[in-house]
N, C-alpha and C positions, 0 to 999 in steps of 0.2 A: 580562620578562627579556631577550628578544631585542632589544628597542629599546635597552636599556642597553648591550648588547654592541656594537650598531651605533654608538652614541654614543662608546664607548671606542675603537673602530676609527677612527672619523672624527677623533677627537681625536689619536690616535697618528699618523695620516697627516698631519694639519695640523702637528703638532710636527716631524715629519721634514722636511716641506716648508720650514718656517721655518728649520731648521738647515742644509739644503743649498742653499737659494736664495742666501744671501750668498756661499757658496763658489763657486757657478757664476758669479755676477756678478763676483766678484774675478778668476776665471779668464778671463772674456771681456775684462775691462779689461786684464789683463796681456798677453794674446796678441793684442790687436787690431792693434798696430803690425806684426805679422808679415804681415798682409794686404796691406801695401804694401812689396813687396820686388822688386827687379829694376832694369833699366835702361829708362828712358822717354825718348822724344824729344818735346820740347814746342815749342809756338809760342804766344806771348802778345802781345797788343796792350795797351798801357797809355797812359793819358792822365793827366797830372799838372798841378796848379796850384801854382806857387810861392807860399808864404805872404807873402813880402815884396813881390814885384813884381806878383803876380796873373797873370804870364805862364803860358800853357799850353804844354806840350810833349807830343809824342806819341812813344812808343817802340814799336818793332816788333822783337821778338827771338825767337830760336830757340836751342835747345841740348839738352843731355842731362843728366838727373838720375839718379843711382844711389842708390836707397833700400836700406838694409841690413836692413830688417825689424825693427830694434830702436830706431827713433826717430831715426836719424841719416841724413843724405843729403849728397851732394856734387853740385854741378852746375857746368857750364861753359856759357857762352852767348855769342853774338855778336848784335849788333843795330845798329839805326839810330835816331838821335834827330833829330826834326824840331821846329823852333821854329815856333809858329803865326804869329808876326809877322815872319818873315824867310825868306829862301831858304836859310838855313844847314842843312846836313845833316852830322851827326857820326856816325861809326861807333864802336863800342866792343866790347870783349871783356872779360868778367869771370868770376869764379868765386866759389863760396860753400860754406861748411860750414853746413848747416841742421840744425835739429831739427824733428821732426814728431810729431804725435799723431793716431792714428786712433781714432775712436769706433766702438762696435759697429754702428752703422747705416751705416758706410762713409764718413762724412764725415771730413775731416781738416783740420788746420792745419799749415802749415810756416812757419818764420821763422828769421831769422839775418842776419848781416852779409854783404854782397856787396862784393868787392874787385876793382878793375881788375887785369888780368893784368900791366900795366906799373906797378902801384902808384900810379897818379895820383889815385885816389879810393877812398873807402869809403862804402858806403850802409848805414846802420843803420836799424832799424825796419821792414825789409821783411817783409811778412806776406801769405801767400796762403792762401786756403781752397779746399777742393775736395771732390769726391765721386768715389769709386771705383765703377766699374760692377760688376755682379754677377760677372763673370768675372775682374776684377782687371786687365784689359788696357787700359782707357781711363780717363783722369782728366779731369774737368771742373774747370777752374781759374778763380778770380776773386779780386778784391781783397777784403779783409776789409770787412764792413759792421757798424758804421760804419767809415769810413776811419781808418787810423792814420797818424800823422805819420812820414814818412821824412826822414832827415837825410843829405844828401850832403856829405861832408867831402873837401876837396881837399888833396893832400899839400903843395902850396905855400902853404897857408893859405886860409882862407875856407870858407864852407859855404852850403848852400841847404836850406831846409825845404819840404816839399811834401806835398800830399794827392793820392792817386791812385785811379783806377778801373782795373780790368784784367779781361780775359777771355782764356781760352785753353784749349787741350786738350793732353793728353800721351797717347802711345800706347806700350805696352810693346814694346821691341825685343829684349829678352832676359830 
């Protein structure tokens, strides 16, 4: 008789676990973007290869991203662009509205279109992946693997498609 009671208790406990497990998982998925909230200062190095010409460019940029905790972010950045086969140096300044998604393990993706502050170009297909540290104060950033195609469209006409690698960090400043 006692063993039957233990089986009934074990079955009831298993049934309760099955019913509450999905609710907990849904709650973690819904609240995970909240773990990325605040203002972060970032620095990123990026190297890209143009798909048509095979030319390599190197970008070095820094800026600030404001994460809202709900999957949306705004950033502004300034940077320098170096062409590998010339002495040309170009500076740029741009901004973006991004979307992001944080997974329960602290990894995240962010993507969106980046626009020059003077309206001279738009970059689509930009995607960064990252990892949030345990305290939520440092972000490790890198390009998506496998690489995604980015398209740089110029307001006067013309475009360039490229694949990029990137690495960087961001630190919470507020």
